N, CA, C and O atoms as a GROMACS GRO file, in nm:
protein
  404
    1UNK      N    1   0.085  -0.100   0.000
    1UNK     CA    2  -0.015   0.002   0.002
    1UNK      C    3   0.072   0.106  -0.019
    1UNK      O    4   0.049   0.185  -0.110
    2UNK      N    5   0.193   0.120   0.070
    2UNK     CA    6   0.287   0.223   0.072
    2UNK      C    7   0.349   0.252  -0.063
    2UNK      O    8   0.359   0.373  -0.085
    3UNK      N    9   0.388   0.183  -0.147
    3UNK     CA   10   0.414   0.179  -0.260
    3UNK      C   11   0.346   0.237  -0.374
    3UNK      O   12   0.399   0.306  -0.460
    4UNK      N   13   0.194   0.194  -0.364
    4UNK     CA   14   0.097   0.248  -0.433
    4UNK      C   15   0.083   0.382  -0.421
    4UNK      O   16   0.074   0.458  -0.517
    5UNK      N   17   0.080   0.418  -0.289
    5UNK     CA   18   0.040   0.555  -0.233
    5UNK      C   19   0.186   0.656  -0.289
    5UNK      O   20   0.172   0.773  -0.325
    6UNK      N   21   0.314   0.588  -0.287
    6UNK     CA   22   0.418   0.661  -0.356
    6UNK      C   23   0.390   0.671  -0.523
    6UNK      O   24   0.407   0.772  -0.592
    7UNK      N   25   0.354   0.577  -0.557
    7UNK     CA   26   0.311   0.589  -0.746
    7UNK      C   27   0.227   0.692  -0.759
    7UNK      O   28   0.257   0.776  -0.843
    8UNK      N   29   0.115   0.707  -0.688
    8UNK     CA   30   0.037   0.793  -0.700
    8UNK      C   31   0.039   0.943  -0.680
    8UNK      O   32  -0.032   1.035  -0.720
    9UNK      N   33   0.150   0.936  -0.601
    9UNK     CA   34   0.172   1.095  -0.548
    9UNK      C   35   0.268   1.144  -0.657
    9UNK      O   36   0.250   1.259  -0.697
   10UNK      N   37   0.371   1.072  -0.711
   10UNK     CA   38   0.456   1.109  -0.784
   10UNK      C   39   0.431   1.198  -0.927
   10UNK      O   40   0.513   1.263  -0.992
   11UNK      N   41   0.302   1.179  -0.949
   11UNK     CA   42   0.267   1.246  -1.095
   11UNK      C   43   0.134   1.322  -1.072
   11UNK      O   44   0.072   1.299  -0.968
   12UNK      N   45   0.099   1.388  -1.140
   12UNK     CA   46  -0.036   1.466  -1.132
   12UNK      C   47  -0.150   1.375  -1.169
   12UNK      O   48  -0.249   1.379  -1.096
   13UNK      N   49  -0.152   1.289  -1.279
   13UNK     CA   50  -0.263   1.190  -1.305
   13UNK      C   51  -0.189   1.075  -1.343
   13UNK      O   52  -0.099   1.069  -1.426
   14UNK      N   53  -0.244   0.972  -1.262
   14UNK     CA   54  -0.202   0.836  -1.256
   14UNK      C   55  -0.354   0.758  -1.309
   14UNK      O   56  -0.468   0.761  -1.262
   15UNK      N   57  -0.306   0.703  -1.402
   15UNK     CA   58  -0.418   0.577  -1.444
   15UNK      C   59  -0.379   0.438  -1.450
   15UNK      O   60  -0.275   0.401  -1.504
   16UNK      N   61  -0.473   0.350  -1.386
   16UNK     CA   62  -0.448   0.204  -1.372
   16UNK      C   63  -0.542   0.178  -1.452
   16UNK      O   64  -0.655   0.224  -1.434
   17UNK      N   65  -0.503   0.078  -1.580
   17UNK     CA   66  -0.580   0.038  -1.700
   17UNK      C   67  -0.567  -0.098  -1.714
   17UNK      O   68  -0.490  -0.160  -1.640
   18UNK      N   69  -0.630  -0.151  -1.798
   18UNK     CA   70  -0.586  -0.282  -1.879
   18UNK      C   71  -0.627  -0.257  -2.023
   18UNK      O   72  -0.732  -0.216  -2.072
   19UNK      N   73  -0.485  -0.305  -2.088
   19UNK     CA   74  -0.483  -0.274  -2.252
   19UNK      C   75  -0.642  -0.319  -2.317
   19UNK      O   76  -0.687  -0.248  -2.407
   20UNK      N   77  -0.707  -0.412  -2.279
   20UNK     CA   78  -0.808  -0.450  -2.358
   20UNK      C   79  -0.942  -0.407  -2.330
   20UNK      O   80  -1.043  -0.447  -2.388
   21UNK      N   81  -0.935  -0.295  -2.204
   21UNK     CA   82  -1.072  -0.213  -2.185
   21UNK      C   83  -1.106  -0.103  -2.249
   21UNK      O   84  -1.032  -0.004  -2.239
   22UNK      N   85  -1.187  -0.099  -2.303
   22UNK     CA   86  -1.255   0.027  -2.369
   22UNK      C   87  -1.264   0.123  -2.295
   22UNK      O   88  -1.206   0.229  -2.319
   23UNK      N   89  -1.336   0.104  -2.196
   23UNK     CA   90  -1.368   0.218  -2.099
   23UNK      C   91  -1.214   0.294  -2.048
   23UNK      O   92  -1.211   0.415  -2.026
   24UNK      N   93  -1.128   0.233  -2.038
   24UNK     CA   94  -0.979   0.262  -2.011
   24UNK      C   95  -0.910   0.352  -2.131
   24UNK      O   96  -0.835   0.447  -2.113
   25UNK      N   97  -0.952   0.299  -2.259
   25UNK     CA   98  -0.934   0.370  -2.351
   25UNK      C   99  -0.973   0.510  -2.380
   25UNK      O  100  -0.903   0.603  -2.421
   26UNK      N  101  -1.102   0.508  -2.351
   26UNK     CA  102  -1.194   0.626  -2.379
   26UNK      C  103  -1.129   0.720  -2.252
   26UNK      O  104  -1.090   0.829  -2.294
   27UNK      N  105  -1.112   0.704  -2.122
   27UNK     CA  106  -1.070   0.778  -2.033
   27UNK      C  107  -0.931   0.829  -2.074
   27UNK      O  108  -0.904   0.948  -2.060
   28UNK      N  109  -0.834   0.734  -2.127
   28UNK     CA  110  -0.709   0.788  -2.159
   28UNK      C  111  -0.745   0.872  -2.260
   28UNK      O  112  -0.703   0.984  -2.231
   29UNK      N  113  -0.804   0.872  -2.364
   29UNK     CA  114  -0.819   0.954  -2.485
   29UNK      C  115  -0.873   1.112  -2.442
   29UNK      O  116  -0.831   1.216  -2.492
   30UNK      N  117  -0.966   1.101  -2.351
   30UNK     CA  118  -1.000   1.208  -2.296
   30UNK      C  119  -0.901   1.303  -2.223
   30UNK      O  120  -0.910   1.423  -2.247
   31UNK      N  121  -0.812   1.262  -2.141
   31UNK     CA  122  -0.717   1.314  -2.094
   31UNK      C  123  -0.620   1.348  -2.220
   31UNK      O  124  -0.582   1.465  -2.220
   32UNK      N  125  -0.583   1.284  -2.307
   32UNK     CA  126  -0.496   1.329  -2.425
   32UNK      C  127  -0.563   1.426  -2.484
   32UNK      O  128  -0.489   1.523  -2.504
   33UNK      N  129  -0.678   1.443  -2.523
   33UNK     CA  130  -0.763   1.556  -2.578
   33UNK      C  131  -0.749   1.695  -2.502
   33UNK      O  132  -0.755   1.800  -2.565
   34UNK      N  133  -0.732   1.693  -2.369
   34UNK     CA  134  -0.712   1.815  -2.292
   34UNK      C  135  -0.583   1.851  -2.300
   34UNK      O  136  -0.549   1.962  -2.258
   35UNK      N  137  -0.484   1.754  -2.359
   35UNK     CA  138  -0.356   1.787  -2.354
   35UNK      C  139  -0.249   1.729  -2.240
   35UNK      O  140  -0.127   1.742  -2.243
   36UNK      N  141  -0.323   1.667  -2.145
   36UNK     CA  142  -0.287   1.598  -2.027
   36UNK      C  143  -0.186   1.463  -2.066
   36UNK      O  144  -0.220   1.406  -2.169
   37UNK      N  145  -0.087   1.417  -2.009
   37UNK     CA  146   0.013   1.342  -2.015
   37UNK      C  147  -0.014   1.242  -1.907
   37UNK      O  148   0.078   1.242  -1.826
   38UNK      N  149  -0.110   1.154  -1.876
   38UNK     CA  150  -0.135   1.113  -1.777
   38UNK      C  151   0.013   0.971  -1.747
   38UNK      O  152   0.078   0.927  -1.841
   39UNK      N  153   0.030   0.937  -1.637
   39UNK     CA  154   0.105   0.799  -1.619
   39UNK      C  155  -0.005   0.696  -1.628
   39UNK      O  156  -0.106   0.686  -1.559
   40UNK      N  157   0.039   0.620  -1.734
   40UNK     CA  158  -0.070   0.493  -1.726
   40UNK      C  159   0.017   0.361  -1.684
   40UNK      O  160   0.130   0.330  -1.721
   41UNK      N  161  -0.063   0.298  -1.605
   41UNK     CA  162   0.017   0.149  -1.581
   41UNK      C  163  -0.119   0.041  -1.641
   41UNK      O  164  -0.236   0.039  -1.602
   42UNK      N  165  -0.065  -0.026  -1.729
   42UNK     CA  166  -0.162  -0.124  -1.784
   42UNK      C  167  -0.117  -0.258  -1.703
   42UNK      O  168  -0.015  -0.322  -1.726
   43UNK      N  169  -0.195  -0.281  -1.622
   43UNK     CA  170  -0.191  -0.376  -1.537
   43UNK      C  171  -0.190  -0.538  -1.613
   43UNK      O  172  -0.129  -0.631  -1.560
   44UNK      N  173  -0.244  -0.548  -1.705
   44UNK     CA  174  -0.207  -0.701  -1.787
   44UNK      C  175  -0.099  -0.687  -1.843
   44UNK      O  176  -0.070  -0.792  -1.901
   45UNK      N  177   0.012  -0.576  -1.860
   45UNK     CA  178   0.109  -0.580  -1.952
   45UNK      C  179   0.251  -0.572  -1.852
   45UNK      O  180   0.360  -0.587  -1.906
   46UNK      N  181   0.243  -0.547  -1.700
   46UNK     CA  182   0.350  -0.511  -1.654
   46UNK      C  183   0.344  -0.609  -1.512
   46UNK      O  184   0.249  -0.637  -1.439
   47UNK      N  185   0.493  -0.651  -1.509
   47UNK     CA  186   0.534  -0.726  -1.410
   47UNK      C  187   0.476  -0.762  -1.305
   47UNK      O  188   0.458  -0.881  -1.276
   48UNK      N  189   0.432  -0.646  -1.223
   48UNK     CA  190   0.365  -0.646  -1.083
   48UNK      C  191   0.212  -0.601  -1.088
   48UNK      O  192   0.152  -0.552  -0.992
   49UNK      N  193   0.156  -0.629  -1.219
   49UNK     CA  194   0.025  -0.587  -1.223
   49UNK      C  195  -0.077  -0.641  -1.137
   49UNK      O  196  -0.153  -0.579  -1.063
   50UNK      N  197  -0.069  -0.772  -1.156
   50UNK     CA  198  -0.151  -0.844  -1.060
   50UNK      C  199  -0.146  -0.789  -0.895
   50UNK      O  200  -0.248  -0.774  -0.829
   51UNK      N  201  -0.029  -0.767  -0.849
   51UNK     CA  202   0.006  -0.723  -0.703
   51UNK      C  203  -0.069  -0.585  -0.687
   51UNK      O  204  -0.147  -0.559  -0.596
   52UNK      N  205  -0.025  -0.485  -0.811
   52UNK     CA  206  -0.089  -0.344  -0.793
   52UNK      C  207  -0.235  -0.382  -0.804
   52UNK      O  208  -0.296  -0.328  -0.712
   53UNK      N  209  -0.308  -0.447  -0.872
   53UNK     CA  210  -0.452  -0.451  -0.888
   53UNK      C  211  -0.495  -0.472  -0.737
   53UNK      O  212  -0.562  -0.387  -0.678
   54UNK      N  213  -0.452  -0.593  -0.678
   54UNK     CA  214  -0.466  -0.638  -0.544
   54UNK      C  215  -0.480  -0.525  -0.429
   54UNK      O  216  -0.570  -0.517  -0.346
   55UNK      N  217  -0.374  -0.444  -0.443
   55UNK     CA  218  -0.338  -0.310  -0.368
   55UNK      C  219  -0.450  -0.206  -0.386
   55UNK      O  220  -0.486  -0.136  -0.291
   56UNK      N  221  -0.499  -0.198  -0.494
   56UNK     CA  222  -0.600  -0.108  -0.548
   56UNK      C  223  -0.734  -0.157  -0.484
   56UNK      O  224  -0.823  -0.071  -0.480
   57UNK      N  225  -0.759  -0.262  -0.442
   57UNK     CA  226  -0.910  -0.330  -0.425
   57UNK      C  227  -0.890  -0.295  -0.272
   57UNK      O  228  -0.991  -0.299  -0.202
   58UNK      N  229  -0.794  -0.267  -0.226
   58UNK     CA  230  -0.795  -0.192  -0.061
   58UNK      C  231  -0.846  -0.048  -0.055
   58UNK      O  232  -0.888   0.010   0.045
   59UNK      N  233  -0.834   0.009  -0.199
   59UNK     CA  234  -0.923   0.151  -0.205
   59UNK      C  235  -1.040   0.125  -0.218
   59UNK      O  236  -1.119   0.220  -0.211
   60UNK      N  237  -1.096  -0.024  -0.244
   60UNK     CA  238  -1.250  -0.023  -0.272
   60UNK      C  239  -1.267  -0.002  -0.432
   60UNK      O  240  -1.376   0.032  -0.476
   61UNK      N  241  -1.141  -0.027  -0.531
   61UNK     CA  242  -1.144  -0.047  -0.668
   61UNK      C  243  -1.152  -0.170  -0.710
   61UNK      O  244  -1.074  -0.257  -0.669
   62UNK      N  245  -1.247  -0.194  -0.796
   62UNK     CA  246  -1.277  -0.325  -0.870
   62UNK      C  247  -1.272  -0.319  -0.995
   62UNK      O  248  -1.236  -0.425  -1.047
   63UNK      N  249  -1.298  -0.214  -1.083
   63UNK     CA  250  -1.290  -0.207  -1.202
   63UNK      C  251  -1.219  -0.092  -1.290
   63UNK      O  252  -1.212   0.021  -1.244
   64UNK      N  253  -1.177  -0.115  -1.392
   64UNK     CA  254  -1.050  -0.039  -1.460
   64UNK      C  255  -1.151   0.067  -1.549
   64UNK      O  256  -1.259   0.026  -1.590
   65UNK      N  257  -1.111   0.194  -1.571
   65UNK     CA  258  -0.987   0.215  -1.524
   65UNK      C  259  -0.986   0.268  -1.360
   65UNK      O  260  -1.090   0.286  -1.296
   66UNK      N  261  -0.866   0.286  -1.313
   66UNK     CA  262  -0.868   0.377  -1.158
   66UNK      C  263  -0.807   0.497  -1.214
   66UNK      O  264  -0.725   0.487  -1.305
   67UNK      N  265  -0.846   0.618  -1.163
   67UNK     CA  266  -0.787   0.728  -1.187
   67UNK      C  267  -0.742   0.788  -1.062
   67UNK      O  268  -0.823   0.798  -0.970
   68UNK      N  269  -0.630   0.826  -1.049
   68UNK     CA  270  -0.590   0.932  -0.920
   68UNK      C  271  -0.547   1.078  -0.989
   68UNK      O  272  -0.482   1.092  -1.093
   69UNK      N  273  -0.595   1.172  -0.912
   69UNK     CA  274  -0.559   1.301  -0.972
   69UNK      C  275  -0.503   1.387  -0.854
   69UNK      O  276  -0.578   1.397  -0.758
   70UNK      N  277  -0.378   1.453  -0.847
   70UNK     CA  278  -0.319   1.531  -0.748
   70UNK      C  279  -0.310   1.428  -0.641
   70UNK      O  280  -0.324   1.469  -0.526
   71UNK      N  281  -0.287   1.286  -0.661
   71UNK     CA  282  -0.230   1.202  -0.548
   71UNK      C  283  -0.376   1.154  -0.478
   71UNK      O  284  -0.379   1.080  -0.380
   72UNK      N  285  -0.487   1.202  -0.541
   72UNK     CA  286  -0.622   1.143  -0.433
   72UNK      C  287  -0.685   1.040  -0.553
   72UNK      O  288  -0.653   1.046  -0.672
   73UNK      N  289  -0.769   0.958  -0.502
   73UNK     CA  290  -0.823   0.853  -0.584
   73UNK      C  291  -0.978   0.960  -0.637
   73UNK      O  292  -1.054   1.030  -0.569
   74UNK      N  293  -0.977   0.937  -0.742
   74UNK     CA  294  -1.127   1.021  -0.814
   74UNK      C  295  -1.201   0.936  -0.850
   74UNK      O  296  -1.322   0.958  -0.848
   75UNK      N  297  -1.140   0.787  -0.903
   75UNK     CA  298  -1.280   0.674  -0.928
   75UNK      C  299  -1.234   0.618  -1.062
   75UNK      O  300  -1.118   0.616  -1.103
   76UNK      N  301  -1.341   0.572  -1.123
   76UNK     CA  302  -1.357   0.536  -1.260
   76UNK      C  303  -1.391   0.598  -1.358
   76UNK      O  304  -1.390   0.721  -1.362
   77UNK      N  305  -1.433   0.515  -1.469
   77UNK     CA  306  -1.492   0.593  -1.580
   77UNK      C  307  -1.596   0.679  -1.569
   77UNK      O  308  -1.604   0.792  -1.616
   78UNK      N  309  -1.672   0.624  -1.509
   78UNK     CA  310  -1.822   0.687  -1.430
   78UNK      C  311  -1.797   0.856  -1.365
   78UNK      O  312  -1.857   0.959  -1.396
   79UNK      N  313  -1.695   0.837  -1.272
   79UNK     CA  314  -1.648   0.950  -1.177
   79UNK      C  315  -1.592   1.043  -1.267
   79UNK      O  316  -1.610   1.164  -1.250
   80UNK      N  317  -1.518   0.993  -1.370
   80UNK     CA  318  -1.442   1.111  -1.441
   80UNK      C  319  -1.549   1.143  -1.542
   80UNK      O  320  -1.581   1.262  -1.533
   81UNK      N  321  -1.608   1.085  -1.625
   81UNK     CA  322  -1.723   1.135  -1.708
   81UNK      C  323  -1.826   1.255  -1.632
   81UNK      O  324  -1.844   1.366  -1.681
   82UNK      N  325  -1.881   1.209  -1.514
   82UNK     CA  326  -1.951   1.277  -1.443
   82UNK      C  327  -1.881   1.433  -1.400
   82UNK      O  328  -1.943   1.537  -1.381
   83UNK      N  329  -1.750   1.412  -1.394
   83UNK     CA  330  -1.690   1.551  -1.368
   83UNK      C  331  -1.670   1.634  -1.466
   83UNK      O  332  -1.683   1.756  -1.456
   84UNK      N  333  -1.632   1.563  -1.582
   84UNK     CA  334  -1.613   1.628  -1.709
   84UNK      C  335  -1.767   1.693  -1.732
   84UNK      O  336  -1.770   1.812  -1.763
   85UNK      N  337  -1.877   1.631  -1.719
   85UNK     CA  338  -2.011   1.690  -1.768
   85UNK      C  339  -2.030   1.801  -1.656
   85UNK      O  340  -2.092   1.902  -1.687
   86UNK      N  341  -1.987   1.789  -1.545
   86UNK     CA  342  -2.005   1.921  -1.454
   86UNK      C  343  -1.898   2.036  -1.460
   86UNK      O  344  -1.898   2.133  -1.385
   87UNK      N  345  -1.804   2.012  -1.564
   87UNK     CA  346  -1.735   2.097  -1.587
   87UNK      C  347  -1.619   2.137  -1.479
   87UNK      O  348  -1.547   2.237  -1.479
   88UNK      N  349  -1.625   2.011  -1.375
   88UNK     CA  350  -1.532   2.027  -1.264
   88UNK      C  351  -1.370   1.970  -1.310
   88UNK      O  352  -1.268   2.015  -1.257
   89UNK      N  353  -1.371   1.871  -1.408
   89UNK     CA  354  -1.251   1.790  -1.427
   89UNK      C  355  -1.141   1.890  -1.474
   89UNK      O  356  -1.032   1.880  -1.416
   90UNK      N  357  -1.155   1.976  -1.563
   90UNK     CA  358  -1.056   2.069  -1.615
   90UNK      C  359  -0.982   2.147  -1.480
   90UNK      O  360  -0.862   2.140  -1.453
   91UNK      N  361  -1.075   2.215  -1.411
   91UNK     CA  362  -1.023   2.296  -1.294
   91UNK      C  363  -0.947   2.168  -1.193
   91UNK      O  364  -0.852   2.199  -1.120
   92UNK      N  365  -0.982   2.070  -1.197
   92UNK     CA  366  -0.917   1.959  -1.095
   92UNK      C  367  -0.795   1.938  -1.163
   92UNK      O  368  -0.696   1.920  -1.092
   93UNK      N  369  -0.777   1.938  -1.317
   93UNK     CA  370  -0.650   1.894  -1.356
   93UNK      C  371  -0.536   2.012  -1.360
   93UNK      O  372  -0.416   1.987  -1.360
   94UNK      N  373  -0.594   2.146  -1.365
   94UNK     CA  374  -0.528   2.254  -1.355
   94UNK      C  375  -0.464   2.282  -1.201
   94UNK      O  376  -0.350   2.323  -1.181
   95UNK      N  377  -0.537   2.258  -1.124
   95UNK     CA  378  -0.504   2.222  -0.939
   95UNK      C  379  -0.399   2.163  -0.917
   95UNK      O  380  -0.306   2.205  -0.847
   96UNK      N  381  -0.409   2.026  -0.994
   96UNK     CA  382  -0.303   1.922  -0.978
   96UNK      C  383  -0.185   1.930  -1.030
   96UNK      O  384  -0.100   1.850  -0.992
   97UNK      N  385  -0.149   2.043  -1.142
   97UNK     CA  386  -0.043   2.080  -1.227
   97UNK      C  387  -0.040   1.979  -1.344
   97UNK      O  388   0.067   1.958  -1.400
   98UNK      N  389  -0.161   1.912  -1.387
   98UNK     CA  390  -0.159   1.847  -1.496
   98UNK      C  391  -0.165   1.917  -1.629
   98UNK      O  392  -0.125   1.878  -1.739
   99UNK      N  393  -0.228   2.038  -1.592
   99UNK     CA  394  -0.266   2.123  -1.727
   99UNK      C  395  -0.218   2.246  -1.709
   99UNK      O  396  -0.212   2.284  -1.592
  100UNK      N  397  -0.184   2.314  -1.786
  100UNK     CA  398  -0.117   2.450  -1.801
  100UNK      C  399  -0.243   2.552  -1.888
  100UNK      O  400  -0.291   2.522  -1.998
  101UNK      N  401  -0.273   2.655  -1.819
  101UNK     CA  402  -0.376   2.731  -1.887
  101UNK      C  403  -0.323   2.847  -1.952
  101UNK      O  404  -0.397   2.923  -2.014
   0.00000   0.00000   0.00000
């Protein structure tokens, strides 16, 4: 859990994903369209992916993608899209230092 906390606090936006997940692809595309360069961990492609996935379940996360902004768990695709529709996502990214205006 300490390692996971360190991973998510080192970058403004961290996405835990699976390469075959269409929702993960959609969220990564949304961030890229904003001009944000998230740190992405494809859990099905990295050596310790299963271990990280188990640690994420300790946060109450069970589906992909799992998004952290500014070191804080934001949630999955539903939460990110909801923030976008409320026009809250962009200011959140600016505060985290992931997006320059």
